[in-house]
N, C-alpha and C positions, 0 to 999 in steps of 0.2 A: 385290446383284450380286456374283458371285464375282470373284476376282482376275484371272483371264485375260480375262474380259469387260470388267472395269474398265480393264485395261491397254489393250485394243483401243479402247475408247471414248475414252480419253485420247489415243491416237494419232490417232483420227479428228478430235478437236477441234483438235489441233495442225496436222493436214493442212489442215483447212478454213481456218485462219488463213493458211496459205501460199497457198491457192487464192484467197482474198479479196484478198491482197496483189498477186497476179499475174493478176487476172481479165482484164485487157485482152489477155493473151497467149493464153489458151485458149478464151475465149468463142466465138470464131469456128469452133472445131472442134466441130461439132454432136454427134457421138457422145460426145465427152468431156463436153460440157455436159449432155447427157441423163443420162449416168451420174452426174454431180455432182448434178443435181437429184434423182435417186433416192436418192443418199446423204443429201442434206438431209432428204428425207421420212423415211427410215429413222431418222435421228438424232432427229427430232421424236417419232417413235413410241417410240424407245428412252427418251427422257426421260420420256414419259408412263408407260410400263411400269415404269420404275425408281421413279418416285414411288409407284406402286401397290405395288410389291414392298417398298419401304422403309417403308410404313405400319406402325406398330408394332401388334403384337397385344396388347401389355400393357394398353392402355386397355380393350379389349374384355373381356379376362379379368378385369380388376379390377372392371369394372362387374358382371359376372356374380357374382363372389365377394361383393361388397357386398350385392347384392340377395338372394343366397342367405342371407347372415348375417341380414339384416333379416327375411326370411320365417321362418327357423328360430327366431329370438328371439321373434317374436310367436306362432308356433305353439306353442312351449313354454309361453309364458304362458297361452295358452288351454287347453292340455292339462293344466296343473297345476290350474287352477280346475275344469275338468270332471272331473278325476280325484277331487278332494276331494268334489265333489258326488256322483259315482257311489259313492264309498266310503261316504258318509253314507246313501245310499239303498239300499245293498246291491246295486247293479246291477253285477254282475261283468263282464258282457259289455261295458258301456259303459266301465268302468274299464280293462279290458284294451285296449280300442280306442284309448284316449288315453294309454296308459302308455309315454310316450317322454320320455327325458331329452334335453337339448341334445346331449349326446355321442352318443346313439342317432341323432338326426336328422342329425348331421354325418357319420355313417358310412354313411348311405343314399346310394346312387349318384345322381349328378347328374340322370340321366334319369328317376328315379322319386321323388326326394325331394319334389317338388311335389305328387305324388299322395298321398304320406303326409301332408303338411301339409293337403291338401284334405280328407282323411278326418277329421282332427282338427277342422277347421272344421265339417264337415257334422254330426258327432256333437254338437258343442256347439250348433250352430244348432238342433238338434231340441229342446233344452231351454233355450234362451236366456232365456226368461221367468223361469226359476227360478235363473239363475246370478248375479243381482245381488248376493246375499249372499256370493258367492264371488269378487267383484271383477270380474265380466265383464258386459258389456252388448252391445247390437247394434253399437255403434260399434267395439268390439274386433274383432268378426267381420268388419266392413267393412274395417278396417285389415288384417286377416290376408288377406282375399280379394284386396285390392289388391296386397299383397306377393307373394302366390302368382302372380297374373297378371303382375306385373312380372318376376318371376324366370323364368317360363315363356317369356316373350318373348326372354330372353337365352340360353336353353339351347343353341341351335344357333349362336350368334354366333361363338365362337372357331373352330369348324369351318368356318363359312362364310367367315370372314376368311382362314383358312389356305388354303382352296380358291382364293380370289381371288388370294392371293399366289403360290400354285403356278402358276396360270395366267399371271401376269405374268412369272414366272421362265422359263417355257417360251417366252413371246413374246420375251423379251430374247434368249434363246439363238438363236432363229430369226432375229431381226433382226440380231444381230451376225454370224451366219454369212452372211446375205445381203449385208450391208455389206462383208464381207471378199471375197466373190465379185465385187462391183462393182469393188473396188479391184484385186484380183489378175488378174481375167479381162478387165477392160475399161479402166479408167483407166491402170493400170500399163503395159498393152500399147501404149497410145497415146503414152506419154511419150518414146520415142526421137525423135519428130518435133521435140521441143523441145531436144534435147541440143546441137544446133548453133545453132539460131535463138534460143533463150532459155536459155543455160546456167545462169544464176543460178536461174531457176525450176526447171529440171531438178534442180539440186543440192539446193535447199531442199525440193523435193517428196520426194525419196528420203531426205533427212535426217529429214523428218517421218514418213516411213513406217516408221522404225525405232521399235519399241516397247521400253519398259523394263519388264521383269518386276518389279513392285513388291515381290515377295517375295524376289528374289535380286539385283536390279539388273542382271540379264543383259539384253543388248540383242540383238534379232533383228529382221529384216524380217518384218512380220506376214504370215502366209500365210492363205489361206482355210481355214476350219475344215472 
């Protein structure tokens, strides 16, 4: 949440405490109560959207990186054994097909590195019965395939998480704007009724309506965005 929205949300929390304290004063004023109920609903939605927005992307990115590293490590192991076999057999096509160092694989773009590793797997799988002497067996290829599948499942995760976060940010902006309109165009307009009948409530209400800019400590009455 950006600072202006955070400051307005803090103001709303402070205002709701005042409203709770003086509930007996304003509850009978139906338009005011309706506006307050809408403000409550907006705040609940704001809290949910904020939780979504603040969800860290680090865990998603770390999971993707670790699975990529595991896949590349196993693919390189398989490639090395298959390369040695191909070299012994004079199979240039096969040798070139698996000629990848770990550095090579790490340089391949995230979107296609799984396909590169799959190619290594498939080449080795074609001669797996002959690779025992080169330190490879069917279990190694199963491990590699599992690593490839696990990585593929994470490829779009950071982008998806970022999209969700952007959606939450847009929702927060809309909810804050709507909440400010409820205050400035409805609740504030009804407060003169309490200036004489409930002066303490009137004073505390507008004291709470002053927001503090957390970046500069500047105080202003919050206006609708």
